[in-house]
GUVO-365936 format. One record per residue (C-alpha): residue number from 1; residue in three letters; x, y, z. Coordinates in Angstrom, 3 decimals, m for minus. Each point is the difference from the previous one (the first is absolute). Layout:
GUVO-365936
<rec k="NUM" r="ALA" u="X" v="Y" w="Z"/>
...
//
This chain:
GUVO-365936
<rec k="1" r="MET" u="98.560" v="3.238" w="150.181"/>
<rec k="2" r="GLY" u="2.712" v="m2.275" w="m1.338"/>
<rec k="3" r="VAL" u="m2.365" v="m1.470" w="m2.582"/>
<rec k="4" r="ARG" u="m1.145" v="3.448" w="m1.108"/>
<rec k="5" r="LEU" u="3.606" v="1.161" w="m0.419"/>
<rec k="6" r="SER" u="0.812" v="m3.104" w="m2.004"/>
<rec k="7" r="LEU" u="m2.933" v="0.683" w="m2.303"/>
<rec k="8" r="ARG" u="1.123" v="3.581" w="m0.541"/>
<rec k="9" r="LEU" u="3.536" v="m1.144" w="m0.776"/>
<rec k="10" r="LEU" u="m1.383" v="m2.543" w="m2.461"/>
<rec k="11" r="VAL" u="m2.037" v="2.699" w="m1.732"/>
<rec k="12" r="GLY" u="3.147" v="2.120" w="m0.175"/>
<rec k="13" r="LEU" u="1.848" v="m2.858" w="m1.679"/>
<rec k="14" r="VAL" u="m2.826" v="m0.420" w="m2.510"/>
<rec k="15" r="TRP" u="0.180" v="3.745" w="m0.732"/>
<rec k="16" r="LEU" u="3.718" v="m0.346" w="m0.754"/>
<rec k="17" r="LEU" u="m0.689" v="m2.962" w="m2.290"/>
<rec k="18" r="SER" u="m2.560" v="2.061" w="m1.898"/>
<rec k="19" r="TRP" u="2.850" v="2.071" w="m1.435"/>
<rec k="20" r="LEU" u="1.673" v="m3.023" w="m1.565"/>
<rec k="21" r="PRO" u="m0.502" v="m0.792" w="m3.700"/>
<rec k="22" r="PHE" u="m2.277" v="m2.917" w="m0.848"/>
<rec k="23" r="ARG" u="2.881" v="m2.142" w="m1.275"/>
<rec k="24" r="VAL" u="1.898" v="0.424" w="3.277"/>
<rec k="25" r="ILE" u="m3.066" v="m1.100" w="1.949"/>
<rec k="26" r="SER" u="m0.177" v="m3.014" w="m2.307"/>
<rec k="27" r="MET" u="3.582" v="m0.992" w="0.753"/>
<rec k="28" r="LEU" u="m0.467" v="0.430" w="3.747"/>
<rec k="29" r="GLY" u="m3.123" v="m2.133" w="m0.213"/>
<rec k="30" r="TRP" u="1.913" v="m2.759" w="m1.791"/>
<rec k="31" r="ALA" u="2.717" v="m0.046" w="2.645"/>
<rec k="32" r="ILE" u="m2.269" v="0.122" w="3.057"/>
<rec k="33" r="GLY" u="m2.743" v="m2.174" w="m1.452"/>
<rec k="34" r="SER" u="2.414" v="m2.748" w="m1.053"/>
<rec k="35" r="LEU" u="1.444" v="m0.068" w="3.507"/>
<rec k="36" r="ILE" u="m3.416" v="m0.185" w="1.676"/>
<rec k="37" r="ALA" u="m1.112" v="m2.751" w="m2.384"/>
<rec k="38" r="ALA" u="2.941" v="m2.146" w="1.089"/>
<rec k="39" r="LEU" u="m0.954" v="0.183" w="3.696"/>
<rec k="40" r="PRO" u="m2.531" v="m2.414" w="1.548"/>
<rec k="41" r="SER" u="m3.190" v="1.825" w="0.984"/>
<rec k="42" r="SER" u="m3.742" v="m0.468" w="0.321"/>
<rec k="43" r="ARG" u="m0.520" v="2.153" w="m3.100"/>
<rec k="44" r="ARG" u="2.349" v="m2.146" w="m2.048"/>
<rec k="45" r="HIS" u="m1.955" v="m3.049" w="1.159"/>
<rec k="46" r="ILE" u="m3.295" v="1.608" w="m1.057"/>
<rec k="47" r="GLY" u="1.426" v="0.944" w="m3.392"/>
<rec k="48" r="THR" u="1.385" v="m3.497" w="m0.516"/>
<rec k="49" r="VAL" u="m3.386" v="m1.574" w="0.769"/>
<rec k="50" r="ASN" u="m1.883" v="2.436" w="m2.248"/>
<rec k="51" r="LEU" u="2.268" v="m0.575" w="m2.973"/>
<rec k="52" r="ARG" u="m0.120" v="m3.764" w="0.466"/>
<rec k="53" r="LEU" u="m3.815" v="0.189" w="m0.100"/>
<rec k="54" r="VAL" u="m0.343" v="2.289" w="m3.012"/>
<rec k="55" r="LEU" u="2.951" v="m1.278" w="m2.055"/>
<rec k="56" r="PRO" u="0.011" v="m3.771" w="0.631"/>
<rec k="57" r="ASP" u="1.593" v="m0.725" w="m3.382"/>
<rec k="58" r="TRP" u="3.047" v="2.151" w="0.723"/>
<rec k="59" r="THR" u="3.110" v="m1.550" w="1.476"/>
<rec k="60" r="PRO" u="0.855" v="0.900" w="3.619"/>
<rec k="61" r="ALA" u="3.114" v="1.813" w="m1.250"/>
<rec k="62" r="ALA" u="m2.051" v="2.125" w="m2.415"/>
<rec k="63" r="ARG" u="m2.455" v="0.895" w="2.763"/>
<rec k="64" r="ARG" u="2.881" v="0.978" w="2.306"/>
<rec k="65" r="ARG" u="1.376" v="2.331" w="m2.676"/>
<rec k="66" r="LEU" u="m3.434" v="1.567" w="m0.434"/>
<rec k="67" r="LEU" u="m0.380" v="0.451" w="3.757"/>
<rec k="68" r="ARG" u="3.389" v="1.719" w="0.162"/>
<rec k="69" r="ARG" u="m1.092" v="2.392" w="m2.769"/>
<rec k="70" r="HIS" u="m3.205" v="0.634" w="1.924"/>
<rec k="71" r="PHE" u="1.893" v="0.920" w="3.180"/>
<rec k="72" r="VAL" u="2.031" v="2.422" w="m2.103"/>
<rec k="73" r="ALA" u="m3.171" v="1.550" w="m1.451"/>
<rec k="74" r="MET" u="m1.535" v="0.348" w="3.476"/>
<rec k="75" r="VAL" u="3.096" v="1.729" w="1.391"/>
<rec k="76" r="GLN" u="0.119" v="2.291" w="m3.025"/>
<rec k="77" r="MET" u="m3.630" v="0.921" w="0.681"/>
<rec k="78" r="LEU" u="0.773" v="0.813" w="3.650"/>
<rec k="79" r="LEU" u="2.987" v="2.146" w="m0.980"/>
<rec k="80" r="GLU" u="m2.213" v="1.856" w="m2.481"/>
<rec k="81" r="TYR" u="m2.431" v="1.222" w="2.647"/>
<rec k="82" r="GLY" u="1.988" v="3.219" w="0.081"/>
<rec k="83" r="TYR" u="m1.334" v="0.723" w="m3.467"/>
<rec k="84" r="CYS" u="m3.576" v="m0.557" w="1.258"/>
<rec k="85" r="TRP" u="0.484" v="2.238" w="3.012"/>
<rec k="86" r="PHE" u="2.266" v="2.774" w="m1.233"/>
<rec k="87" r="ALA" u="0.320" v="0.135" w="m3.815"/>
<rec k="88" r="SER" u="m1.624" v="2.863" w="m1.895"/>
<rec k="89" r="GLN" u="m2.875" v="m0.565" w="m2.401"/>
<rec k="90" r="GLU" u="2.342" v="0.573" w="m2.933"/>
<rec k="91" r="ARG" u="2.451" v="m2.605" w="1.232"/>
<rec k="92" r="LEU" u="m2.787" v="m2.522" w="0.639"/>
<rec k="93" r="LYS" u="m1.196" v="0.420" w="m3.564"/>
<rec k="94" r="ARG" u="3.525" v="m0.697" w="m1.244"/>
<rec k="95" r="LEU" u="0.360" v="m3.037" w="2.274"/>
<rec k="96" r="MET" u="m3.302" v="m1.577" w="m1.025"/>
<rec k="97" r="ARG" u="m1.501" v="0.392" w="m3.430"/>
<rec k="98" r="ILE" u="m3.537" v="m1.194" w="m0.698"/>
<rec k="99" r="GLU" u="m0.949" v="m2.413" w="m2.759"/>
<rec k="100" r="GLY" u="m3.697" v="m0.246" w="m0.814"/>
<rec k="101" r="LEU" u="m1.126" v="3.306" w="1.487"/>
<rec k="102" r="GLU" u="m2.457" v="0.187" w="m2.875"/>
<rec k="103" r="HIS" u="m1.947" v="m2.876" w="1.558"/>
<rec k="104" r="LEU" u="m0.542" v="2.114" w="3.112"/>
<rec k="105" r="ARG" u="m0.841" v="3.090" w="m2.029"/>
<rec k="106" r="ALA" u="m2.611" v="m2.016" w="m1.890"/>
<rec k="107" r="GLN" u="m1.914" v="m0.400" w="3.275"/>
<rec k="108" r="ASP" u="m0.436" v="3.741" w="0.612"/>
<rec k="109" r="GLY" u="m3.394" v="0.589" w="1.585"/>
<rec k="110" r="ARG" u="m0.232" v="m3.541" w="1.368"/>
<rec k="111" r="ASN" u="0.917" v="m1.476" w="3.376"/>
<rec k="112" r="VAL" u="3.317" v="m1.857" w="m0.222"/>
<rec k="113" r="ILE" u="1.838" v="m2.577" w="2.107"/>
<rec k="114" r="LEU" u="3.698" v="m0.440" w="m0.774"/>
<rec k="115" r="MET" u="0.762" v="m3.602" w="0.978"/>
<rec k="116" r="MET" u="3.596" v="m0.031" w="1.229"/>
<rec k="117" r="PRO" u="1.439" v="m3.344" w="1.185"/>
<rec k="118" r="HIS" u="2.911" v="m0.179" w="2.435"/>
<rec k="119" r="PHE" u="3.013" v="0.723" w="m2.170"/>
<rec k="120" r="THR" u="3.147" v="1.811" w="1.025"/>
<rec k="121" r="GLY" u="m0.450" v="3.648" w="m0.931"/>
<rec k="122" r="LEU" u="m3.714" v="0.079" w="0.823"/>
<rec k="123" r="ASP" u="0.277" v="2.981" w="2.381"/>
<rec k="124" r="LEU" u="2.045" v="1.989" w="m2.484"/>
<rec k="125" r="ALA" u="m2.551" v="m0.893" w="m2.680"/>
<rec k="126" r="GLY" u="m2.893" v="1.186" w="2.157"/>
<rec k="127" r="LEU" u="1.633" v="3.353" w="0.622"/>
<rec k="128" r="ARG" u="0.869" v="0.319" w="m3.687"/>
<rec k="129" r="VAL" u="m3.488" v="m0.723" w="m1.332"/>
<rec k="130" r="SER" u="m1.466" v="2.438" w="2.550"/>
<rec k="131" r="LEU" u="1.735" v="2.726" w="m2.012"/>
<rec k="132" r="GLU" u="m2.308" v="m0.925" w="m2.906"/>
<rec k="133" r="THR" u="m3.296" v="m0.573" w="1.837"/>
<rec k="134" r="PRO" u="m1.189" v="0.430" w="3.618"/>
<rec k="135" r="LEU" u="0.287" v="m3.273" w="1.943"/>
<rec k="136" r="VAL" u="m1.591" v="m1.549" w="3.046"/>
<rec k="137" r="SER" u="1.746" v="m2.934" w="1.648"/>
<rec k="138" r="ILE" u="m0.229" v="m2.179" w="3.092"/>
<rec k="139" r="TYR" u="2.887" v="m0.341" w="2.439"/>
<rec k="140" r="SER" u="0.942" v="m1.950" w="3.119"/>
<rec k="141" r="VAL" u="0.399" v="2.095" w="3.146"/>
<rec k="142" r="GLN" u="3.503" v="m0.164" w="1.528"/>
<rec k="143" r="LYS" u="0.344" v="m0.828" w="3.690"/>
<rec k="144" r="ASP" u="2.312" v="2.943" w="0.674"/>
<rec k="145" r="PRO" u="m1.999" v="3.289" w="m0.192"/>
<rec k="146" r="TRP" u="2.971" v="2.040" w="m1.228"/>
<rec k="147" r="LEU" u="0.759" v="m2.493" w="m2.780"/>
<rec k="148" r="ASP" u="m3.665" v="m0.206" w="m0.968"/>
<rec k="149" r="ALA" u="m0.243" v="3.799" w="m0.253"/>
<rec k="150" r="PHE" u="3.228" v="0.101" w="m2.025"/>
<rec k="151" r="PHE" u="m1.228" v="m2.629" w="m2.475"/>
<rec k="152" r="ARG" u="m3.336" v="1.802" w="m0.399"/>
<rec k="153" r="ALA" u="1.725" v="3.319" w="m0.629"/>
<rec k="154" r="LYS" u="2.304" v="m1.478" w="m2.638"/>
<rec k="155" r="ARG" u="m2.822" v="m1.782" w="m1.804"/>
<rec k="156" r="LEU" u="m1.954" v="3.262" w="m0.140"/>
<rec k="157" r="ARG" u="2.890" v="2.402" w="m0.569"/>
<rec k="158" r="PHE" u="m1.076" v="1.121" w="m3.483"/>
<rec k="159" r="GLY" u="m3.658" v="0.507" w="0.922"/>
<rec k="160" r="THR" u="m1.008" v="m2.332" w="m2.818"/>
<rec k="161" r="GLY" u="m1.976" v="m2.562" w="1.964"/>
<rec k="162" r="ILE" u="m1.594" v="m1.165" w="3.241"/>
<rec k="163" r="ILE" u="0.491" v="m3.144" w="2.071"/>
<rec k="164" r="PHE" u="m2.124" v="m1.979" w="2.442"/>
<rec k="165" r="ALA" u="1.046" v="m2.543" w="2.608"/>
<rec k="166" r="ARG" u="m1.019" v="m3.591" w="m0.607"/>
<rec k="167" r="GLN" u="m1.833" v="0.110" w="3.343"/>
<rec k="168" r="GLN" u="m2.399" v="2.639" w="m1.396"/>
<rec k="169" r="GLY" u="m1.576" v="m2.521" w="m2.341"/>
<rec k="170" r="THR" u="m0.918" v="0.610" w="m3.642"/>
<rec k="171" r="ARG" u="m2.701" v="2.669" w="0.324"/>
<rec k="172" r="PRO" u="2.320" v="3.052" w="0.042"/>
<rec k="173" r="THR" u="1.948" v="m1.475" w="m2.920"/>
<rec k="174" r="LEU" u="m3.176" v="m0.577" w="m2.026"/>
<rec k="175" r="ARG" u="m1.156" v="3.568" w="0.694"/>
<rec k="176" r="ALA" u="3.352" v="1.331" w="m1.232"/>
<rec k="177" r="LEU" u="m0.216" v="m2.215" w="m3.073"/>
<rec k="178" r="LYS" u="m3.417" v="1.426" w="m0.846"/>
<rec k="179" r="ASP" u="1.370" v="3.514" w="0.616"/>
<rec k="180" r="GLY" u="2.496" v="m0.397" w="m2.838"/>
<rec k="181" r="TYR" u="3.036" v="m1.521" w="1.685"/>
<rec k="182" r="ARG" u="1.489" v="m3.092" w="m1.644"/>
<rec k="183" r="LEU" u="0.526" v="m2.909" w="2.381"/>
<rec k="184" r="TYR" u="3.524" v="m1.415" w="0.167"/>
<rec k="185" r="TYR" u="m0.788" v="m3.470" w="1.278"/>
<rec k="186" r="LEU" u="2.294" v="m2.872" w="1.079"/>
<rec k="187" r="PRO" u="m2.100" v="m3.194" w="0.040"/>
<rec k="188" r="ASP" u="2.450" v="m2.901" w="0.087"/>
<rec k="189" r="GLN" u="1.054" v="m0.889" w="3.538"/>
<rec k="190" r="ASP" u="m1.333" v="m2.639" w="2.372"/>
<rec k="191" r="PHE" u="m2.309" v="1.649" w="2.558"/>
<rec k="192" r="GLY" u="m1.401" v="m3.271" w="1.323"/>
<rec k="193" r="HIS" u="m3.236" v="m1.842" w="m0.680"/>
<rec k="194" r="ARG" u="m2.359" v="2.884" w="0.746"/>
<rec k="195" r="ASP" u="m1.399" v="1.597" w="m3.175"/>
<rec k="196" r="SER" u="2.272" v="m2.253" w="m2.082"/>
<rec k="197" r="VAL" u="m0.459" v="m2.746" w="m2.550"/>
<rec k="198" r="PHE" u="2.579" v="m2.546" w="m1.090"/>
<rec k="199" r="ALA" u="1.030" v="0.806" w="m3.567"/>
<rec k="200" r="PRO" u="2.978" v="m1.467" w="m1.871"/>
<rec k="201" r="PHE" u="3.229" v="1.982" w="m0.127"/>
<rec k="202" r="PHE" u="2.777" v="m1.741" w="m1.939"/>
<rec k="203" r="GLY" u="m2.171" v="m3.097" w="0.332"/>
<rec k="204" r="VAL" u="m0.126" v="0.150" w="3.818"/>
<rec k="205" r="PRO" u="m3.261" v="0.842" w="1.822"/>
<rec k="206" r="ALA" u="0.564" v="3.404" w="1.637"/>
<rec k="207" r="ALA" u="m2.256" v="1.878" w="2.417"/>
<rec k="208" r="THR" u="m1.103" v="2.955" w="m2.127"/>
<rec k="209" r="ILE" u="m2.115" v="2.868" w="1.265"/>
<rec k="210" r="GLY" u="m3.017" v="0.930" w="m2.089"/>
<rec k="211" r="GLY" u="0.332" v="3.710" w="0.699"/>
<rec k="212" r="LEU" u="0.966" v="0.932" w="m3.552"/>
<rec k="213" r="SER" u="m3.131" v="m1.355" w="m1.657"/>
<rec k="214" r="ARG" u="m2.265" v="1.195" w="2.832"/>
<rec k="215" r="MET" u="1.295" v="3.583" w="m0.096"/>
<rec k="216" r="ALA" u="0.000" v="0.050" w="m3.796"/>
<rec k="217" r="ALA" u="m3.646" v="m1.113" w="0.035"/>
<rec k="218" r="VAL" u="m1.117" v="2.533" w="2.622"/>
<rec k="219" r="ALA" u="1.845" v="2.911" w="m1.642"/>
<rec k="220" r="LYS" u="m0.646" v="m1.168" w="m3.584"/>
<rec k="221" r="ALA" u="3.736" v="0.422" w="m0.514"/>
<rec k="222" r="ALA" u="2.296" v="m1.053" w="m2.805"/>
<rec k="223" r="VAL" u="2.882" v="m2.187" w="1.210"/>
<rec k="224" r="LEU" u="3.379" v="0.683" w="m1.607"/>
<rec k="225" r="PRO" u="2.815" v="m2.444" w="0.877"/>
<rec k="226" r="CYS" u="3.390" v="1.641" w="0.381"/>
<rec k="227" r="TYR" u="3.505" v="m0.818" w="1.254"/>
<rec k="228" r="PRO" u="3.436" v="1.653" w="0.297"/>
<rec k="229" r="ARG" u="2.940" v="m1.467" w="m1.916"/>
<rec k="230" r="ARG" u="3.496" v="0.739" w="1.303"/>
<rec k="231" r="GLU" u="2.527" v="0.616" w="m2.764"/>
<rec k="232" r="ALA" u="3.634" v="1.099" w="m0.319"/>
<rec k="233" r="HIS" u="m0.650" v="3.748" w="0.190"/>
<rec k="234" r="GLY" u="m3.257" v="0.176" w="1.941"/>
<rec k="235" r="TYR" u="m3.494" v="m1.440" w="m0.018"/>
<rec k="236" r="THR" u="m2.844" v="m0.294" w="m2.448"/>
<rec k="237" r="LEU" u="m3.531" v="m0.001" w="1.395"/>
<rec k="238" r="VAL" u="m2.057" v="m2.159" w="m2.358"/>
<rec k="239" r="ILE" u="m3.732" v="0.765" w="m0.077"/>
<rec k="240" r="GLU" u="m2.002" v="m2.648" w="m1.842"/>
<rec k="241" r="PRO" u="m3.426" v="0.362" w="m1.649"/>
<rec k="242" r="ALA" u="m3.082" v="m0.274" w="2.197"/>
<rec k="243" r="LEU" u="m1.234" v="m3.529" w="0.661"/>
<rec k="244" r="ASP" u="m3.044" v="m0.750" w="m2.116"/>
<rec k="245" r="ASN" u="m3.114" v="m1.587" w="1.541"/>
<rec k="246" r="PHE" u="1.324" v="0.588" w="3.512"/>
<rec k="247" r="PRO" u="m1.316" v="m0.372" w="2.617"/>
<rec k="248" r="THR" u="m2.545" v="m2.781" w="m0.323"/>
<rec k="249" r="ALA" u="m2.446" v="m1.449" w="2.504"/>
<rec k="250" r="ASP" u="2.474" v="m2.833" w="0.725"/>
<rec k="251" r="VAL" u="2.604" v="1.085" w="2.589"/>
<rec k="252" r="LEU" u="2.050" v="m3.183" w="m0.470"/>
<rec k="253" r="ALA" u="0.111" v="0.453" w="m3.772"/>
<rec k="254" r="ASP" u="1.079" v="3.622" w="0.475"/>
<rec k="255" r="ALA" u="2.713" v="m0.995" w="2.508"/>
<rec k="256" r="THR" u="1.233" v="m2.709" w="m2.368"/>
<rec k="257" r="ARG" u="0.208" v="2.483" w="m2.850"/>
<rec k="258" r="MET" u="1.763" v="2.570" w="2.151"/>
<rec k="259" r="ASN" u="2.599" v="m2.543" w="1.130"/>
<rec k="260" r="ALA" u="0.555" v="m1.065" w="m3.608"/>
<rec k="261" r="VAL" u="0.720" v="3.626" w="m0.978"/>
<rec k="262" r="ILE" u="2.425" v="0.414" w="2.906"/>
<rec k="263" r="GLU" u="1.698" v="m3.299" w="m0.834"/>
<rec k="264" r="ALA" u="0.528" v="1.121" w="m3.591"/>
<rec k="265" r="GLN" u="1.537" v="3.266" w="1.232"/>
<rec k="266" r="ALA" u="2.227" v="m1.830" w="2.493"/>
<rec k="267" r="ARG" u="1.275" v="m2.448" w="m2.623"/>
<rec k="268" r="ARG" u="1.352" v="2.940" w="m2.001"/>
<rec k="269" r="GLN" u="2.265" v="0.966" w="2.929"/>
<rec k="270" r="LEU" u="m0.015" v="m2.787" w="2.569"/>
<rec k="271" r="HIS" u="2.747" v="1.504" w="2.156"/>
<rec k="272" r="GLN" u="m1.990" v="3.211" w="0.547"/>
<rec k="273" r="TYR" u="m3.151" v="m1.558" w="1.465"/>
<rec k="274" r="PHE" u="m0.272" v="m0.258" w="3.821"/>
<rec k="275" r="TRP" u="1.000" v="m3.584" w="0.871"/>
<rec k="276" r="LEU" u="0.923" v="0.645" w="3.651"/>
<rec k="277" r="HIS" u="m3.625" v="0.220" w="1.138"/>
<rec k="278" r="LYS" u="m1.906" v="m3.155" w="1.061"/>
<rec k="279" r="ARG" u="m2.283" v="0.153" w="m3.021"/>
<rec k="280" r="PHE" u="m1.247" v="m3.547" w="0.600"/>
<rec k="281" r="LYS" u="m0.281" v="0.115" w="3.792"/>
<rec k="282" r="SER" u="m3.784" v="m0.533" w="0.149"/>
<rec k="283" r="ARG" u="m0.928" v="m3.450" w="m1.225"/>
<rec k="284" r="PRO" u="m3.239" v="m1.729" w="m0.991"/>
<rec k="285" r="PRO" u="m1.335" v="m2.412" w="2.620"/>
<rec k="286" r="GLY" u="2.223" v="m3.051" w="0.379"/>
<rec k="287" r="GLU" u="3.145" v="1.491" w="m1.555"/>
<rec k="288" r="VAL" u="3.200" v="0.340" w="2.039"/>
<rec k="289" r="ASP" u="2.021" v="3.171" w="0.616"/>
<rec k="290" r="PHE" u="2.526" v="0.392" w="m2.815"/>
<rec k="291" r="TYR" u="2.331" v="2.121" w="2.116"/>
<rec k="292" r="GLY" u="0.646" v="m2.293" w="2.954"/>
<rec k="293" r="ARG" u="3.712" v="m0.642" w="0.338"/>
//
């Protein structure tokens, strides 16, 4: 009961934050994020290791500054969940404009997968693009039933999409894709060796699931890379042109190409990509764990 009450109080706090202007949220994020970045933690260790791996030519001081900016961006994202959960459609459209919507419109009548890497603002971007086209997405079930039901309700609050649990597999998602929903797909985290290949990401072999190319092949879907870019007065959701000659019969080549696209997006805004996840946890045979203290 104590946990449930705490969750309800937290939701109440997020509701209060949803009334704050974007610039105020930004300032709060700077203050809280800078403080958290200065404290020793397992997440800071993970971020330090990741940035050392992907930016070996940077000085340690430069990587520390980037990691501090990333903590700020992550806190800003958490404080902005009130916009995801409570803002009106009109306010969401003001908070996140879309650049490249014509690339999505050009695919009318065709199955489409929107390839969204793990950037801050990805949930807000998903809700925003669902106002332009019906979406299907895959989510992770929460352990607490009340919290899981709350998250589901907020993701579906505009009636502009459907969601399936990861545990349900890909069949329901593929059916929805063929029924005209566009798949909002996050393909860039380490889910272990199963169904993965090792493809370079910032020059480091990374366990990369082949789900994007497999689903694109089965559904004969166009794959449009996209990402949210946080700016001074809100976000811009950038939708890029569909990948040509994708997928192929070579899962490793497809995974390598996908990682190269995500790397190019991340390099445009390094502090906004998720660096606190163990992206390089799974290793090829014979390699040591990067994250051991």
